A tleap script that builds the chain and sets N, CA, C and O, in Angstrom:
source leaprc.protein.ff14SB
mol = sequence {
  NMET GLN ARG ASN LEU GLY GLU GLN PRO ILE
  THR CYS ILE MET ALA GLU ASN ARG LEU THR
  ARG HIE ASP LEU VAL ALA ALA SER THR ARG
  GLN ILE THR HIE LYS MET VAL ALA ARG ALA
  CYS LYS GLY ARG ARG LEU THR SER ASN THR
  LYS GLY LYS ILE LEU GLU ALA LEU ASN ALA
  ALA THR GLY ARG ALA TYR SER MET GLY GLU
  LEU PHE ASN CTYR
}
set mol.1.N position { -97.006 32.489 13.084 }
set mol.1.CA position { -96.491 31.156 12.370 }
set mol.1.C position { -95.201 31.416 12.003 }
set mol.1.O position { -94.851 32.411 11.369 }
set mol.2.N position { -94.302 30.313 12.489 }
set mol.2.CA position { -93.030 30.359 11.858 }
set mol.2.C position { -92.969 29.573 10.705 }
set mol.2.O position { -93.566 28.506 10.566 }
set mol.3.N position { -92.148 30.178 9.768 }
set mol.3.CA position { -92.254 29.615 8.449 }
set mol.3.C position { -90.841 28.779 8.306 }
set mol.3.O position { -90.867 27.642 7.836 }
set mol.4.N position { -89.741 29.322 8.686 }
set mol.4.CA position { -88.424 28.614 8.506 }
set mol.4.C position { -88.163 27.751 9.746 }
set mol.4.O position { -87.979 28.252 10.855 }
set mol.5.N position { -88.154 26.468 9.515 }
set mol.5.CA position { -88.100 25.466 10.570 }
set mol.5.C position { -86.752 24.793 10.633 }
set mol.5.O position { -86.592 23.880 11.443 }
set mol.6.N position { -85.853 25.144 9.905 }
set mol.6.CA position { -84.425 24.650 10.064 }
set mol.6.C position { -84.397 23.525 9.099 }
set mol.6.O position { -85.372 23.091 8.486 }
set mol.7.N position { -83.094 23.072 9.024 }
set mol.7.CA position { -82.677 21.831 7.954 }
set mol.7.C position { -83.537 20.645 8.394 }
set mol.7.O position { -83.568 20.293 9.573 }
set mol.8.N position { -84.206 20.061 7.472 }
set mol.8.CA position { -84.993 18.998 7.592 }
set mol.8.C position { -84.344 17.580 7.320 }
set mol.8.O position { -83.309 17.544 6.655 }
set mol.9.N position { -84.895 16.429 7.795 }
set mol.9.CA position { -84.336 15.264 7.540 }
set mol.9.C position { -84.056 14.744 6.210 }
set mol.9.O position { -83.162 13.933 5.971 }
set mol.10.N position { -84.912 15.276 5.291 }
set mol.10.CA position { -84.867 14.954 3.814 }
set mol.10.C position { -83.451 15.330 3.356 }
set mol.10.O position { -82.991 14.713 2.396 }
set mol.11.N position { -82.744 16.245 3.927 }
set mol.11.CA position { -81.550 16.794 3.484 }
set mol.11.C position { -80.407 15.641 3.638 }
set mol.11.O position { -79.569 15.370 2.778 }
set mol.12.N position { -80.545 15.030 4.889 }
set mol.12.CA position { -79.627 13.937 5.183 }
set mol.12.C position { -79.995 12.671 4.343 }
set mol.12.O position { -79.056 11.994 3.926 }
set mol.13.N position { -81.130 12.332 4.088 }
set mol.13.CA position { -81.582 11.240 3.247 }
set mol.13.C position { -80.954 11.552 1.791 }
set mol.13.O position { -80.358 10.693 1.141 }
set mol.14.N position { -81.119 12.629 1.437 }
set mol.14.CA position { -80.724 12.919 0.064 }
set mol.14.C position { -79.007 12.791 -0.152 }
set mol.14.O position { -78.431 12.340 -1.142 }
set mol.15.N position { -78.495 13.253 0.907 }
set mol.15.CA position { -76.887 13.163 0.959 }
set mol.15.C position { -76.528 11.725 1.157 }
set mol.15.O position { -75.504 11.357 0.581 }
set mol.16.N position { -77.152 10.886 1.834 }
set mol.16.CA position { -76.877 9.518 1.947 }
set mol.16.C position { -77.039 8.763 0.724 }
set mol.16.O position { -76.239 7.883 0.406 }
set mol.17.N position { -78.055 9.079 0.022 }
set mol.17.CA position { -78.304 8.452 -1.285 }
set mol.17.C position { -77.558 9.122 -2.656 }
set mol.17.O position { -77.617 8.702 -3.812 }
set mol.18.N position { -76.890 10.216 -2.172 }
set mol.18.CA position { -76.047 10.892 -3.194 }
set mol.18.C position { -77.008 11.550 -4.339 }
set mol.18.O position { -76.730 11.477 -5.536 }
set mol.19.N position { -78.098 12.161 -3.862 }
set mol.19.CA position { -79.226 12.643 -4.729 }
set mol.19.C position { -79.029 14.213 -4.710 }
set mol.19.O position { -78.687 14.809 -3.689 }
set mol.20.N position { -79.268 14.820 -5.896 }
set mol.20.CA position { -79.289 16.296 -5.905 }
set mol.20.C position { -80.957 16.677 -6.155 }
set mol.20.O position { -81.871 15.882 -6.374 }
set mol.21.N position { -81.012 17.971 -6.059 }
set mol.21.CA position { -82.384 18.440 -6.258 }
set mol.21.C position { -82.716 18.043 -7.727 }
set mol.21.O position { -83.856 17.657 -7.987 }
set mol.22.N position { -81.797 18.121 -8.663 }
set mol.22.CA position { -82.292 17.787 -9.868 }
set mol.22.C position { -82.751 16.325 -10.046 }
set mol.22.O position { -83.654 16.061 -10.840 }
set mol.23.N position { -82.151 15.395 -9.332 }
set mol.23.CA position { -82.411 13.992 -9.325 }
set mol.23.C position { -83.827 13.680 -9.015 }
set mol.23.O position { -84.531 12.816 -9.538 }
set mol.24.N position { -84.163 14.626 -7.966 }
set mol.24.CA position { -85.589 14.508 -7.636 }
set mol.24.C position { -86.566 14.964 -8.556 }
set mol.24.O position { -87.602 14.336 -8.776 }
set mol.25.N position { -86.235 16.162 -9.163 }
set mol.25.CA position { -87.173 16.756 -10.122 }
set mol.25.C position { -87.210 15.835 -11.397 }
set mol.25.O position { -88.262 15.806 -12.036 }
set mol.26.N position { -86.121 15.071 -11.820 }
set mol.26.CA position { -86.119 14.189 -12.868 }
set mol.26.C position { -86.960 12.991 -12.650 }
set mol.26.O position { -87.681 12.497 -13.517 }
set mol.27.N position { -86.814 12.519 -11.348 }
set mol.27.CA position { -87.472 11.159 -10.849 }
set mol.27.C position { -89.115 11.296 -10.632 }
set mol.27.O position { -89.842 10.325 -10.422 }
set mol.28.N position { -89.539 12.579 -10.713 }
set mol.28.CA position { -90.933 13.009 -10.256 }
set mol.28.C position { -91.903 12.723 -11.495 }
set mol.28.O position { -91.531 13.039 -12.625 }
set mol.29.N position { -93.041 12.174 -11.299 }
set mol.29.CA position { -93.899 12.086 -12.419 }
set mol.29.C position { -94.836 13.087 -12.319 }
set mol.29.O position { -95.559 13.301 -13.292 }
set mol.30.N position { -94.965 13.806 -11.212 }
set mol.30.CA position { -95.730 15.012 -11.027 }
set mol.30.C position { -94.836 16.342 -11.161 }
set mol.30.O position { -93.607 16.315 -11.227 }
set mol.31.N position { -95.487 17.314 -11.186 }
set mol.31.CA position { -94.762 18.459 -11.472 }
set mol.31.C position { -94.227 19.246 -10.264 }
set mol.31.O position { -94.971 19.917 -9.550 }
set mol.32.N position { -92.877 19.130 -10.066 }
set mol.32.CA position { -92.161 19.744 -9.022 }
set mol.32.C position { -91.025 20.594 -9.631 }
set mol.32.O position { -90.551 20.422 -10.754 }
set mol.33.N position { -90.652 21.539 -8.733 }
set mol.33.CA position { -89.452 22.334 -9.363 }
set mol.33.C position { -88.380 22.142 -8.309 }
set mol.33.O position { -88.515 21.550 -7.238 }
set mol.34.N position { -87.294 22.735 -8.782 }
set mol.34.CA position { -85.959 22.627 -8.024 }
set mol.34.C position { -86.202 23.592 -6.667 }
set mol.34.O position { -85.720 23.297 -5.573 }
set mol.35.N position { -86.940 24.670 -6.880 }
set mol.35.CA position { -87.321 25.536 -5.733 }
set mol.35.C position { -87.961 24.735 -4.743 }
set mol.35.O position { -87.584 24.730 -3.571 }
set mol.36.N position { -88.917 24.058 -5.171 }
set mol.36.CA position { -89.694 23.225 -4.097 }
set mol.36.C position { -88.860 22.242 -3.417 }
set mol.36.O position { -89.049 22.057 -2.214 }
set mol.37.N position { -87.976 21.602 -4.029 }
set mol.37.CA position { -87.009 20.728 -3.279 }
set mol.37.C position { -86.196 21.604 -2.396 }
set mol.37.O position { -86.100 21.238 -1.225 }
set mol.38.N position { -85.613 22.662 -2.743 }
set mol.38.CA position { -84.729 23.571 -1.962 }
set mol.38.C position { -85.514 23.886 -0.833 }
set mol.38.O position { -85.029 23.601 0.262 }
set mol.39.N position { -86.768 24.484 -0.879 }
set mol.39.CA position { -87.536 24.914 0.166 }
set mol.39.C position { -87.819 23.652 1.213 }
set mol.39.O position { -87.835 23.820 2.432 }
set mol.40.N position { -88.008 22.548 0.664 }
set mol.40.CA position { -88.191 21.357 1.540 }
set mol.40.C position { -87.027 21.085 2.425 }
set mol.40.O position { -87.163 20.834 3.623 }
set mol.41.N position { -85.852 21.141 1.799 }
set mol.41.CA position { -84.383 20.901 2.346 }
set mol.41.C position { -84.298 21.880 3.521 }
set mol.41.O position { -83.972 21.501 4.646 }
set mol.42.N position { -84.592 23.116 3.234 }
set mol.42.CA position { -84.236 24.302 4.108 }
set mol.42.C position { -85.152 24.328 5.275 }
set mol.42.O position { -84.818 24.950 6.284 }
set mol.43.N position { -86.311 23.681 5.209 }
set mol.43.CA position { -87.270 23.744 6.195 }
set mol.43.C position { -88.267 24.781 6.182 }
set mol.43.O position { -88.794 25.204 7.211 }
set mol.44.N position { -88.568 25.254 4.850 }
set mol.44.CA position { -89.786 26.317 4.679 }
set mol.44.C position { -90.938 25.467 4.723 }
set mol.44.O position { -90.964 24.363 4.179 }
set mol.45.N position { -91.894 25.970 5.366 }
set mol.45.CA position { -93.104 25.239 5.586 }
set mol.45.C position { -93.781 25.086 4.251 }
set mol.45.O position { -93.935 26.100 3.571 }
set mol.46.N position { -94.186 23.960 3.820 }
set mol.46.CA position { -94.818 23.458 2.732 }
set mol.46.C position { -96.333 23.001 2.945 }
set mol.46.O position { -96.792 22.668 4.038 }
set mol.47.N position { -96.939 23.028 1.921 }
set mol.47.CA position { -98.465 22.617 1.902 }
set mol.47.C position { -98.353 21.048 1.855 }
set mol.47.O position { -97.364 20.491 1.379 }
set mol.48.N position { -99.380 20.401 2.354 }
set mol.48.CA position { -99.295 18.871 2.367 }
set mol.48.C position { -99.246 18.261 0.904 }
set mol.48.O position { -98.748 17.160 0.671 }
set mol.49.N position { -99.788 19.046 -0.017 }
set mol.49.CA position { -99.740 18.556 -1.551 }
set mol.49.C position { -98.248 18.628 -1.818 }
set mol.49.O position { -97.639 17.653 -2.257 }
set mol.50.N position { -97.643 19.826 -1.543 }
set mol.50.CA position { -96.174 19.795 -2.099 }
set mol.50.C position { -95.289 18.732 -1.454 }
set mol.50.O position { -94.437 18.112 -2.092 }
set mol.51.N position { -95.550 18.544 -0.080 }
set mol.51.CA position { -94.912 17.584 0.693 }
set mol.51.C position { -95.193 16.016 -0.047 }
set mol.51.O position { -94.329 15.151 -0.189 }
set mol.52.N position { -96.322 15.937 -0.376 }
set mol.52.CA position { -96.592 14.506 -0.886 }
set mol.52.C position { -95.824 14.389 -2.286 }
set mol.52.O position { -95.275 13.331 -2.593 }
set mol.53.N position { -95.802 15.521 -3.134 }
set mol.53.CA position { -95.018 15.467 -4.396 }
set mol.53.C position { -93.371 15.196 -4.097 }
set mol.53.O position { -92.701 14.488 -4.849 }
set mol.54.N position { -92.886 15.771 -3.051 }
set mol.54.CA position { -91.506 15.594 -2.871 }
set mol.54.C position { -91.328 14.184 -2.219 }
set mol.54.O position { -90.258 13.608 -2.412 }
set mol.55.N position { -92.396 13.520 -1.382 }
set mol.55.CA position { -92.250 12.315 -1.082 }
set mol.55.C position { -92.212 11.228 -2.055 }
set mol.55.O position { -91.439 10.271 -2.026 }
set mol.56.N position { -93.183 11.483 -2.981 }
set mol.56.CA position { -93.300 10.575 -4.110 }
set mol.56.C position { -91.933 10.523 -4.970 }
set mol.56.O position { -91.493 9.439 -5.351 }
set mol.57.N position { -91.371 11.575 -5.220 }
set mol.57.CA position { -90.156 11.749 -5.985 }
set mol.57.C position { -89.121 11.159 -5.197 }
set mol.57.O position { -88.375 10.384 -5.796 }
set mol.58.N position { -88.916 11.358 -3.982 }
set mol.58.CA position { -87.952 10.789 -3.357 }
set mol.58.C position { -87.913 9.243 -3.335 }
set mol.58.O position { -86.912 8.557 -3.542 }
set mol.59.N position { -89.107 8.821 -3.064 }
set mol.59.CA position { -89.286 7.239 -3.199 }
set mol.59.C position { -89.131 6.743 -4.638 }
set mol.59.O position { -88.866 5.560 -4.852 }
set mol.60.N position { -89.270 7.511 -5.495 }
set mol.60.CA position { -88.961 7.072 -6.977 }
set mol.60.C position { -87.542 6.972 -7.317 }
set mol.60.O position { -87.052 6.055 -7.975 }
set mol.61.N position { -86.851 8.068 -6.780 }
set mol.61.CA position { -85.454 8.121 -6.997 }
set mol.61.C position { -84.626 7.178 -6.186 }
set mol.61.O position { -83.546 6.760 -6.604 }
set mol.62.N position { -85.139 6.833 -4.999 }
set mol.62.CA position { -84.351 5.900 -4.228 }
set mol.62.C position { -84.713 4.340 -4.417 }
set mol.62.O position { -83.927 3.402 -4.284 }
set mol.63.N position { -86.023 4.275 -4.741 }
set mol.63.CA position { -86.551 2.858 -4.803 }
set mol.63.C position { -86.908 2.227 -3.464 }
set mol.63.O position { -87.146 1.032 -3.291 }
set mol.64.N position { -86.916 3.249 -2.474 }
set mol.64.CA position { -87.525 2.905 -1.189 }
set mol.64.C position { -88.866 3.515 -0.798 }
set mol.64.O position { -89.387 4.337 -1.552 }
set mol.65.N position { -89.422 3.170 0.288 }
set mol.65.CA position { -90.765 3.685 0.677 }
set mol.65.C position { -90.472 4.446 2.052 }
set mol.65.O position { -90.591 3.908 3.153 }
set mol.66.N position { -90.110 5.646 1.863 }
set mol.66.CA position { -89.935 6.632 3.007 }
set mol.66.C position { -91.372 6.970 3.440 }
set mol.66.O position { -92.293 6.630 2.696 }
set mol.67.N position { -91.620 7.596 4.555 }
set mol.67.CA position { -92.853 8.114 5.058 }
set mol.67.C position { -92.652 9.551 5.272 }
set mol.67.O position { -91.512 10.012 5.317 }
set mol.68.N position { -93.827 10.380 5.424 }
set mol.68.CA position { -93.736 11.674 5.555 }
set mol.68.C position { -92.978 12.091 6.824 }
set mol.68.O position { -92.297 13.116 6.809 }
set mol.69.N position { -93.074 11.366 7.859 }
set mol.69.CA position { -92.427 11.662 9.166 }
set mol.69.C position { -90.910 11.507 9.047 }
set mol.69.O position { -90.125 12.104 9.784 }
set mol.70.N position { -90.541 10.644 8.047 }
set mol.70.CA position { -89.039 10.481 8.053 }
set mol.70.C position { -88.470 11.585 7.395 }
set mol.70.O position { -87.271 11.795 7.580 }
set mol.71.N position { -89.176 12.399 6.588 }
set mol.71.CA position { -88.715 13.588 5.768 }
set mol.71.C position { -88.768 14.898 6.358 }
set mol.71.O position { -87.937 15.775 6.123 }
set mol.72.N position { -89.830 15.031 7.186 }
set mol.72.CA position { -90.108 16.393 7.764 }
set mol.72.C position { -90.380 16.239 9.226 }
set mol.72.O position { -91.020 15.310 9.720 }
set mol.73.N position { -89.814 17.271 9.895 }
set mol.73.CA position { -90.058 17.059 11.423 }
set mol.73.C position { -91.217 18.092 11.928 }
set mol.73.O position { -91.252 18.416 13.116 }
set mol.74.N position { -92.121 18.574 11.033 }
set mol.74.CA position { -93.272 19.388 11.369 }
set mol.74.C position { -94.560 18.878 10.933 }
set mol.74.O position { -95.588 19.509 11.178 }
savepdb mol mol.pdb
quit
């Protein structure tokens, strides 16, 4: 199983909205770390629970309703 899947669409979404890893961690109501966000951007395979936490944090930080398919291509 390949674990490194390349840069993910979440990286572009964060850049368009001028968000940093810290912005997502601060916006999250659930426990996420800077390392989790970094792994999501780099394309490291994440659990569905972690992907859900990242999705919630991004939606809270941007005020939009992104779907899981828009953030990750795996």
